[in-house]
C-alpha positions in Angstrom: 52.1 148.0 73.5 50.9 144.4 73.1 54.4 143.2 72.5 55.6 145.0 75.6 52.8 143.4 77.7 53.7 140.0 76.3 57.4 140.5 77.1 56.5 141.4 80.7 54.2 138.4 81.0 57.0 136.2 79.8 59.3 137.6 82.3 56.8 137.1 85.1 56.1 133.6 84.0 59.9 132.9 83.9 60.3 134.5 87.3 57.4 132.4 88.7 58.8 129.3 87.2 62.2 130.0 88.6 60.8 130.7 92.1 58.9 127.4 92.0 62.1 125.7 91.0 64.0 127.2 93.7 61.4 126.3 96.3 60.7 122.7 95.2 63.6 121.7 93.0 63.3 119.2 90.1 65.1 116.4 88.5 65.7 116.4 84.8 66.1 113.3 82.8 64.0 110.0 82.6 62.7 108.4 85.8 63.8 104.8 86.0 61.2 102.1 85.4 62.2 98.4 85.7 62.3 96.8 82.3 59.9 94.1 81.2 61.5 91.1 79.5 59.5 88.2 78.1 60.5 85.1 80.1 58.2 82.6 78.3 55.4 80.5 79.7 57.4 77.9 81.7 60.0 75.3 81.6 60.4 73.1 78.5 61.4 70.0 80.4 58.8 67.4 81.5 57.1 67.8 84.8 58.6 64.6 86.2 62.0 66.3 85.9 60.9 68.8 88.4 59.0 66.3 90.5 56.1 68.7 90.8 56.7 69.5 94.4 57.6 72.5 96.5 60.6 74.3 95.0 63.9 73.1 96.5 65.6 75.3 99.1 68.5 77.0 97.4 70.1 78.9 100.3 72.5 76.0 101.2 71.7 73.6 98.5 74.9 71.5 99.0 73.4 70.1 102.2 71.0 68.1 100.1 73.9 66.0 98.9 74.2 64.5 102.3 77.9 64.9 102.8 79.1 66.6 106.0 82.6 67.1 104.6 81.2 69.1 101.7 79.1 71.2 104.1 82.3 72.1 106.0 84.1 73.0 102.8 81.3 75.2 101.6 81.1 77.1 104.8 84.9 77.6 104.9 85.0 78.7 101.3 82.2 81.3 101.7 84.2 82.8 104.6 87.7 82.6 103.3 87.6 82.5 99.5 89.6 85.4 98.1 87.2 86.1 95.2 84.4 86.4 97.7 86.4 88.7 100.0 87.4 90.9 97.0 83.8 91.2 95.9 82.9 92.1 99.5 85.6 94.8 99.5 84.2 96.2 96.3 80.9 96.7 98.1 82.6 98.9 100.7 84.3 100.9 97.9 81.0 101.4 96.0 79.2 102.5 99.1 82.0 105.0 100.0 81.8 106.5 96.5 78.0 106.8 96.9 78.5 108.6 100.2 81.1 110.9 98.6 78.6 111.9 95.9 75.8 112.3 98.4 78.0 114.6 100.5 78.1 117.1 97.6 74.4 118.0 98.1 75.1 120.1 101.2 77.4 123.1 101.7 81.1 122.9 102.4 82.5 124.8 105.4 86.1 125.6 106.1 87.7 127.3 109.1 91.1 128.8 109.5 93.4 131.0 111.5 96.7 132.6 110.8 99.3 135.4 111.4 100.9 137.3 108.6 104.1 139.2 109.2 104.8 141.8 106.5 107.5 144.4 105.8 106.2 147.0 103.4 108.2 149.2 101.1 108.8 152.8 101.8 109.2 153.6 98.2 105.8 152.4 96.9 102.6 154.2 95.9 101.6 154.5 99.6 104.0 156.9 101.5 104.1 154.7 104.6 107.0 156.7 106.1 105.1 160.0 106.0 101.8 158.7 107.5 101.6 159.2 111.2 101.0 156.0 113.2 101.9 153.6 110.3 105.0 151.5 110.5 106.8 149.5 107.9 106.6 146.2 109.8 103.1 145.0 110.6 101.5 141.7 111.8 98.0 140.8 110.7 96.0 138.4 112.9 93.0 136.7 111.4 90.5 133.9 112.2 87.4 133.0 110.1 85.5 130.6 108.0 84.3 130.3 104.4 81.4 128.3 103.1 80.1 127.4 99.6 77.0 125.7 98.5 75.8 124.9 95.0 72.0 124.4 95.0 70.9 121.3 93.2 68.1 123.2 91.3 67.7 120.7 88.5 68.6 117.5 90.3 72.0 116.8 88.7 73.5 115.9 92.0 70.5 113.9 93.0 70.7 111.9 89.8 74.4 111.3 90.5 73.4 110.0 93.9 70.8 107.7 92.3 73.5 106.4 90.0 76.0 105.8 92.7 73.3 104.1 94.9 72.5 101.8 92.0 76.1 101.0 91.4 76.5 100.1 95.1 73.5 97.8 94.9 75.0 96.2 91.7 78.2 95.6 93.7 76.2 93.8 96.3 74.6 91.6 93.6 78.0 90.9 92.1 79.3 89.8 95.5 76.4 87.5 95.7 77.1 86.2 92.3 80.7 85.5 93.4 79.3 83.4 96.3 77.2 81.4 93.8 80.2 80.7 91.6 82.5 79.8 94.5 79.9 77.5 96.1 79.4 75.7 92.8 83.1 75.4 92.1 83.8 74.0 95.5 81.1 71.3 95.1 82.3 70.5 91.5 85.9 70.2 92.6 85.0 68.1 95.7 82.7 65.8 93.6 85.4 65.4 91.0 87.9 64.4 93.7 85.4 61.9 95.2 84.5 60.5 91.8 88.2 60.0 90.9 88.7 58.3 94.3 85.8 55.9 93.8 86.8 55.3 90.2 90.3 54.6 91.3 89.1 51.9 93.6 86.9 50.3 90.9 89.8 50.5 88.4 92.2 48.9 90.9 89.7 46.1 91.3 89.5 45.7 87.5 93.3 45.6 87.4 93.4 43.1 90.2 90.9 40.8 88.3 93.0 41.1 85.1 96.1 40.3 87.1 94.5 37.2 88.3 93.4 36.3 84.8 97.0 37.0 83.6 98.5 34.7 86.2 96.1 31.9 85.3 96.8 32.3 81.5 100.5 32.4 82.2 100.3 29.1 84.1 98.3 27.5 81.3 100.7 28.9 78.7 103.6 27.4 80.6 101.8 24.1 80.5 101.2 24.4 76.8 97.4 24.6 77.2 97.0 28.1 75.5 98.8 29.9 72.7 101.3 32.6 73.4 99.0 35.1 71.7 96.4 34.5 74.4 99.0 35.3 77.0 100.0 38.5 75.2 96.3 39.6 75.1 95.9 39.0 78.8 99.2 40.9 79.5 98.0 43.9 77.3 94.6 44.1 79.1 96.3 44.1 82.5 98.9 46.8 81.5 96.1 48.9 79.9 94.1 48.8 83.1 97.1 49.6 85.3 98.1 52.5 83.0 94.9 54.4 83.9 95.6 54.3 87.6 98.3 57.1 87.9 96.1 59.5 85.9 93.2 59.0 88.4 95.5 59.4 91.3 96.8 62.7 89.8 93.2 63.9 89.2 92.3 63.1 92.7 95.3 64.9 94.1 94.9 67.9 91.9 91.2 68.3 92.9 92.3 68.2 96.6 94.9 70.9 96.0 92.2 73.0 94.2 90.0 72.8 97.2 92.6 74.3 99.4 93.0 77.3 97.1 89.2 77.7 96.9 89.1 78.0 100.6 91.7 80.8 100.6 94.2 78.5 102.3 97.4 76.7 101.3 96.8 74.3 98.4 97.8 71.3 100.6 95.4 72.1 103.4 92.8 69.7 102.2 95.1 67.0 100.8 94.3 64.6 103.6 90.8 64.2 102.1 92.3 61.8 99.6 92.7 59.3 102.4 89.1 59.6 103.7 85.8 58.2 102.4 82.5 59.9 101.8 78.9 58.7 101.0 77.6 58.7 97.5 75.9 61.9 96.6 72.1 61.8 96.8 70.7 62.2 93.3 67.0 62.7 92.6 64.7 64.8 90.4 64.8 68.5 91.4 61.7 70.6 91.9 62.8 74.0 90.7 59.6 76.1 90.8 58.4 78.6 88.2 60.8 79.8 85.6 59.9 83.5 86.2 61.2 83.1 89.7 64.6 82.6 88.3 65.0 86.3 87.6 64.4 87.1 91.3 67.1 84.7 92.3 70.0 85.2 89.9 72.4 87.8 91.2 73.9 88.4 87.8 70.5 89.4 86.5 69.8 91.6 89.5 73.2 93.2 89.0 72.5 93.9 85.4 69.2 95.5 86.4 70.9 97.8 88.9 73.5 98.8 86.3 70.7 99.8 84.0 69.1 101.9 86.8 72.4 103.7 87.3 72.9 104.3 83.6 69.4 105.8 83.5 70.2 108.2 86.3 73.4 109.2 84.5 71.2 110.7 81.7 69.6 113.1 84.1 73.0 114.1 85.5 74.2 114.9 82.0 71.0 116.8 81.1 71.3 118.9 84.3 74.4 120.5 82.8 72.1 122.2 80.3 70.6 124.4 83.0 71.9 127.4 85.0 73.6 126.7 88.3 73.2 128.8 91.5 76.0 128.8 94.0 76.3 130.8 97.2 79.6 131.5 98.9 80.1 133.2 102.3 83.0 134.1 104.4 83.4 135.7 107.8 85.8 136.2 110.7 87.9 138.7 112.5 91.1 140.5 111.3 93.3 142.9 113.4 96.8 144.2 113.5 96.9 143.5 117.3 96.0 140.1 118.8 94.2 141.9 121.6 91.8 143.6 119.1 91.0 140.3 117.2 87.7 139.6 119.0 86.3 143.1 119.0 83.2 143.8 116.9 85.2 146.4 115.0 87.5 143.6 113.7 84.6 141.6 112.2 84.6 141.0 108.5 82.2 139.1 106.2 81.2 138.6 102.6 78.2 137.0 100.8 78.4 136.2 97.1 75.6 134.5 95.3 76.5 133.5 91.7 74.5 132.2 88.8 76.5 130.5 86.0 75.2 129.0 82.8 77.1 127.3 80.0 75.8 129.2 77.0 78.2 127.8 74.5 80.5 124.8 74.8 80.9 123.5 71.2 78.2 120.9 71.7 80.0 119.2 74.6 76.8 118.8 76.7 74.8 117.3 73.9 77.6 114.9 73.2 77.7 113.9 76.9 74.0 113.3 76.9 74.2 111.2 73.8 77.0 109.2 75.4 74.9 108.7 78.6 71.9 107.6 76.5 74.0 105.2 74.6 75.4 103.7 77.8 71.8 103.4 79.0 70.8 101.6 75.8 73.8 99.3 76.2 72.9 98.6 79.8 69.3 97.7 78.7 70.7 95.3 76.1 73.0 93.9 78.8 70.1 93.3 81.1 68.1 91.6 78.4 71.2 89.5 77.5 71.6 88.5 81.2 67.9 87.4 81.4 68.0 85.3 78.2 71.4 83.9 79.3 70.0 82.9 82.7 67.0 81.2 81.1 69.2 79.4 78.6 71.6 78.2 81.2 68.9 77.0 83.5 67.0 75.2 80.7 70.3 73.6 79.5 71.3 72.5 83.0 67.8 71.1 83.7 67.9 69.0 80.5 71.5 67.9 81.1 70.7 66.8 84.6 67.5 64.9 83.5 69.6 63.0 80.9 72.3 62.4 83.4 69.8 60.8 85.8 68.6 58.6 83.0 72.2 57.6 82.2 72.8 56.8 85.9 69.7 54.7 86.1 70.8 52.8 83.0 74.3 52.2 84.4 72.8 51.0 87.7 70.7 48.5 85.8 73.9 47.3 83.9 75.7 47.0 87.2 72.9 45.1 88.8 72.9 42.6 85.9 76.7 42.3 86.1 76.5 41.5 89.8 73.9 38.9 89.2 76.1 37.3 86.5 79.0 37.4 88.9 77.0 35.7 91.5 76.0 32.9 89.1 79.7 32.6 88.1 80.8 32.1 91.7 78.1 29.5 92.2 79.2 27.6 89.1 82.9 27.9 90.0 82.1 26.5 93.5 80.3 23.6 91.8 83.2 23.0 89.4 81.3 23.9 86.3 83.6 26.7 85.1 87.3 27.4 85.3 88.9 30.1 87.5 89.6 32.2 84.5 85.9 32.5 83.7 85.1 33.5 87.3 87.8 36.2 87.1 86.4 37.4 83.8 82.9 37.7 85.4 84.4 39.7 88.3 86.3 41.9 85.9 83.0 42.7 84.1 81.4 43.5 87.4 84.1 45.9 88.4 84.0 47.6 85.0 80.3 48.1 85.4 81.0 49.5 88.8 83.5 51.9 87.2 81.0 53.0 84.5 78.3 53.5 87.2 80.6 55.6 89.3 81.5 57.8 86.3 77.8 58.2 85.5 77.0 59.1 89.1 79.9 61.6 89.3 78.8 63.3 86.0 75.2 63.5 87.3 76.3 65.0 90.6 78.4 67.6 88.8 75.4 68.3 86.5 73.3 68.8 89.6 75.7 71.4 90.9 75.5 73.2 87.5 71.7 73.2 87.8 71.9 74.7 91.4 74.3 77.3 90.0 72.0 78.1 87.1 69.1 78.6 89.5 71.1 81.1 91.5 71.5 78.9 94.6 73.7 79.8 97.5 73.8 83.6 97.4 71.6 84.1 100.5 73.7 81.7 102.6 75.7 83.3 105.4 
């Protein structure tokens, strides 16, 4: 008796639980919680590197370089670059897939109409030929609908919608990351072109000074004032300087062609830039704000977090397969042998068929699918942690590299200033007749070489600055 009462109580409890589930629904599987990753206490670089001011605006960071041509190129690239446009198209695809999954939460409804012409056998089980009023040839007219709805009792579909929504959001962040990469690549390619252009001018000046020295030494060698070895040395220095010029021209031209491709245009579309001039890039310590803010800016980190959210929802979708499914199908319409009788109430037909299905045995397939989903979630969590640490490492490295590049630029500027002072003294002494023309030309050569070294240091620092902006996630908000 006690056992029977317990059995009834269990059935009542199960019925009550099932009723509550039907009324409210539930979602199995873990609810997503944003992960916490240790980002450290702050930047490792000295405060003077960051200039201690308000964090720099990163939306359109290239404008801080003070070059209108670069501004134009960036705007054109972010509109026309094919990688950016492909990433934008992937957003539309991901959102469409999300909408397709969301559409499965409601019922499906189909409507149809048709006419069937049949000729029935007279030799079958039904003696059609002996039944009054029945003919061998009949036409069946019908119009109706059918509907089906699988109730999302345990949240499997809702978890799939969560996953699809997270993937759509990840696609948005990936598109933003593509913008960051393209903006940085455009600036790097442009600065490389301008650096090669300025270096070419300095090297041409060096070659010109060496040509003047060579001519002077040749005159003195013809007069017997210097040995032939001195002439050979001057000839070798001039030829060495001249040999570097074609490589710089090729580098400049290749960078200009690369800009055209980055803009989504023909490669030669920006080749005319080689014949124009641009201001020197503005280089200064960069205030970058707090290190923890980096995670809120980097699109790749944000994309990894959304992928983790989607993988977490997939676990719930897999676990929902453990539970029974309730589906309801219904059909209705009108059917008649004569078209005139089709709309009469006596021609009405309908069916209603609720169905409960439950996978009681599947060889462990559901458990395997759940384990696979949990493994994917673990892998996504590790991917997110890797993205965070990678972002911090990249930013720290870029910050240190830019700081050292600024120091190198300042040092080269000091060398250039000294060379120019020395060149000024040499010109004064030459005007006074204290030194020969060859010594003056050698001082000018040293000045041009210092200019060349300074240009290379400035170009390297500018490219390092671009890498720092990229590491900080700059440019993804710009439209």
